[in-house]
C-alpha positions in Angstrom: 109.6 68.9 102.6 108.8 72.0 104.6 110.9 70.8 107.5 113.9 70.2 105.4 113.5 73.6 103.8 113.2 75.7 107.0 116.0 73.8 108.8 118.3 74.9 106.2 118.0 78.6 107.3 120.3 79.7 110.2 118.9 81.5 113.2 118.7 85.3 112.6 119.7 86.1 116.3 122.9 88.0 115.3 121.8 89.6 112.1 122.6 93.3 112.0 120.2 96.1 111.7 120.2 98.6 108.6 121.0 102.3 109.1 117.9 104.1 110.9 115.1 104.5 108.4 116.3 101.6 106.0 115.9 97.9 106.0 113.3 95.3 106.2 109.8 96.2 106.5 106.9 93.6 107.1 103.9 93.6 104.7 100.4 93.8 106.6 97.8 91.3 106.8 99.9 88.1 106.5 98.6 84.7 107.0 99.8 83.2 110.4 103.1 81.5 110.3 102.9 77.8 109.7 105.2 75.0 108.4 103.9 75.1 104.9 104.6 78.9 104.2 107.3 78.3 101.6 106.9 74.7 100.5 106.0 76.0 97.0 109.5 77.4 96.5 112.7 75.7 95.5 114.8 74.7 98.4 117.2 77.6 98.3 114.5 80.4 98.0 112.6 78.6 100.7 115.5 78.6 103.2 116.1 82.4 102.3 112.5 83.2 102.6 112.4 81.5 106.1 115.4 83.3 107.3 113.9 86.8 106.0 110.7 86.0 107.7 112.1 85.6 111.1 114.2 88.9 110.9 113.1 91.9 112.8 111.7 95.0 111.0 114.8 97.2 110.1 117.2 94.3 109.5 119.7 94.9 106.9 118.8 92.6 104.2 121.2 93.8 101.5 122.7 91.0 99.2 126.1 91.7 100.9 124.8 91.3 104.3 122.8 88.4 103.6 125.8 86.6 102.2 127.7 86.9 105.5 125.0 85.2 107.3 123.7 82.6 105.0 125.5 79.6 103.2 125.0 81.2 99.8 127.1 83.6 97.7 126.1 87.0 96.6 125.1 85.9 93.3 122.9 83.2 94.4 121.2 85.3 97.1 120.7 88.1 94.5 119.0 85.5 92.0 117.0 84.0 94.9 115.6 87.6 96.0 114.7 88.1 92.4 112.8 84.8 92.3 111.1 85.7 95.8 110.1 89.0 94.2 108.6 87.3 91.1 106.9 84.7 93.4 105.2 87.7 95.2 106.8 87.8 98.7 109.0 91.0 98.4 109.2 94.2 96.9 112.1 96.8 96.8 110.9 100.4 97.2 112.0 103.9 97.8 110.6 107.1 99.2 111.7 110.7 99.2 112.5 112.2 102.5 114.0 115.6 103.6 116.7 115.6 106.2 118.1 119.1 107.5 116.6 120.6 104.4 118.3 118.1 102.1 116.3 115.7 99.9 117.2 112.1 99.8 115.8 108.6 99.0 115.1 106.1 101.6 115.2 102.4 100.5 113.3 99.5 101.9 112.5 95.9 101.0 108.9 94.9 102.0 108.7 91.2 102.8 105.4 89.1 103.1 105.2 85.6 104.1 102.1 85.4 102.3 102.6 85.6 98.6 100.9 88.6 96.8 100.1 89.3 93.3 101.0 92.5 91.4 97.6 94.1 92.2 97.9 93.7 95.9 101.4 95.2 95.9 100.5 98.1 93.6 97.4 98.9 95.8 99.3 98.6 99.0 102.6 100.5 97.9 100.2 103.4 96.5 98.7 103.9 99.9 95.5 102.2 99.2 93.7 99.4 100.9 94.8 96.1 99.4 92.2 94.2 97.7 92.7 90.9 99.7 92.5 90.1 103.4 93.4 87.2 105.7 90.9 84.3 105.1 88.6 83.8 107.9 89.6 80.2 108.0 93.2 81.2 108.6 92.3 83.7 111.3 90.0 81.1 113.2 92.7 78.5 112.8 95.3 80.8 114.6 92.9 81.7 117.2 92.1 77.9 118.1 95.8 77.2 118.2 96.7 79.9 120.6 93.6 79.1 122.8 94.9 75.3 122.8 98.3 76.4 123.9 97.1 78.2 127.0 97.0 74.9 128.9 100.7 74.3 128.1 101.7 77.7 129.2 99.8 77.2 132.5 97.8 74.2 133.4 95.1 76.3 135.2 94.0 77.5 131.7 93.7 73.9 130.0 90.7 74.0 127.6 89.1 71.2 125.7 88.8 71.1 121.9 85.1 72.1 122.2 86.0 75.0 124.6 88.6 76.3 122.1 86.1 76.1 119.3 83.5 78.1 121.4 86.1 80.8 122.3 87.6 80.9 118.7 85.5 83.9 117.5 86.3 85.9 120.4 90.0 85.2 120.0 89.9 86.0 116.4 88.5 89.4 117.2 91.7 90.3 118.8 93.7 89.6 115.7 91.2 91.5 113.7 92.0 94.5 115.9 95.8 94.2 115.4 96.8 92.2 118.4 99.6 89.6 118.0 99.4 86.1 119.5 101.9 87.1 122.3 99.6 90.1 123.3 96.7 87.9 123.5 98.4 85.2 125.6 100.0 87.9 128.0 96.5 89.4 128.6 94.9 86.1 129.4 97.7 84.7 131.7 98.8 87.9 133.5 98.0 88.1 137.3 96.3 84.6 137.5 94.8 83.8 140.8 96.2 80.8 142.8 93.2 78.7 141.7 91.2 78.9 138.5 87.8 77.2 139.1 86.6 77.1 135.5 89.2 77.9 132.9 86.7 78.3 130.1 84.5 81.1 131.9 87.9 82.8 133.1 89.5 82.9 129.6 86.1 84.1 128.0 86.0 86.8 130.7 89.5 87.9 130.0 89.0 87.9 126.3 85.9 90.3 126.7 87.3 92.5 129.3 90.9 93.1 127.8 89.7 93.2 124.1 91.8 96.0 122.5 90.1 98.9 121.0 89.3 99.0 117.2 92.3 100.5 115.4 91.9 104.0 114.0 92.2 104.1 110.2 95.8 105.0 109.2 97.3 107.0 106.5 99.4 104.7 104.5 102.8 105.9 103.0 103.3 105.9 99.3 106.4 104.2 97.9 107.9 104.1 94.5 108.6 100.6 93.4 111.9 99.8 92.0 113.3 96.7 90.3 114.4 94.1 92.7 117.4 93.2 90.3 118.7 96.6 88.9 117.1 99.0 91.5 115.7 101.2 88.8 112.3 102.6 89.2 109.5 101.9 86.6 109.6 104.6 84.0 105.7 104.7 83.8 105.5 102.1 81.1 103.8 99.6 83.2 106.5 97.0 82.5 107.2 96.2 86.0 106.0 92.7 86.7 106.8 90.6 89.8 108.8 93.5 91.0 111.2 93.0 88.0 111.4 95.4 85.2 111.1 94.2 81.5 114.9 94.2 81.0 115.7 92.1 84.1 112.9 89.5 83.0 114.5 89.3 79.7 111.7 91.0 77.9 113.7 93.5 76.0 117.1 94.0 74.3 120.1 95.6 76.2 120.1 99.3 76.4 121.9 101.4 73.9 125.5 102.7 75.0 124.2 106.1 75.8 121.5 104.7 78.1 124.1 102.5 79.9 126.3 105.4 80.5 123.6 107.6 81.6 122.5 104.7 83.9 126.0 104.4 85.4 126.2 108.1 85.9 123.1 108.2 87.8 124.2 105.5 90.2 127.6 106.8 90.6 126.3 110.2 91.5 123.7 108.7 94.1 126.5 106.5 95.5 128.7 109.6 96.1 125.9 111.6 97.7 124.8 108.9 100.2 128.2 107.2 100.8 127.9 104.2 103.0 124.3 104.8 103.6 123.4 103.8 100.1 125.6 100.7 100.1 124.3 99.4 103.3 120.5 100.4 102.7 120.0 100.0 98.9 119.4 96.4 98.9 117.6 96.2 102.1 
């Protein structure tokens, strides 16, 4: 099931970047990538989610651009993004910035391979520490896997299953300090001597000697959540659920004519102010 879903997504090698300051932003503290990440989603949504997951930060993931690189039309992709939002995998946000003394909005889409609930997204986007963290089991599993791969990268570093288990906690500490799998592997394999007498002792020493420093607390940015479907911010009524406003969830009747006109006027003025930047960055 998972293989079929993921294979439907094309390679994102030639996917364009959004304008500087816009585009995809990865959510923090995601579970390590596996073949089961999107098996809970329908085939189309799983395919699109797998594609988004592999895109670099800052990629243009507007509906129009995605339709050029995926085998789905704009309407299908728009619906799929709404469903991914409702499933907890993405949120559209904006934040105010000032450029050359002129205020403007910058638009992003945060994507999380790990599905999050509204409470997690609300805390994270408000600049607070999210209430959930990676499970210790997932971190240990990722640590074990990367240690087991060392022998395939260089036979001199081949470890037994027992040795991987014994070093698992040391490797997991690297991830706890923000290191990626690639950084851990590079630190262990760089500058290997011609002969490694005892792979376990060598890897253990490298993991301890090159352990990154504990990260300093960072000040998180605050973002204003907008509806994934219509792009309008929550008006303070608490009606946003799953990244969708009440109207786009079908929870309220259509807007009155004057509200529709006001909404269209705001969107038109915003488009005129930002030109192509808004068109390319609004959906990303």
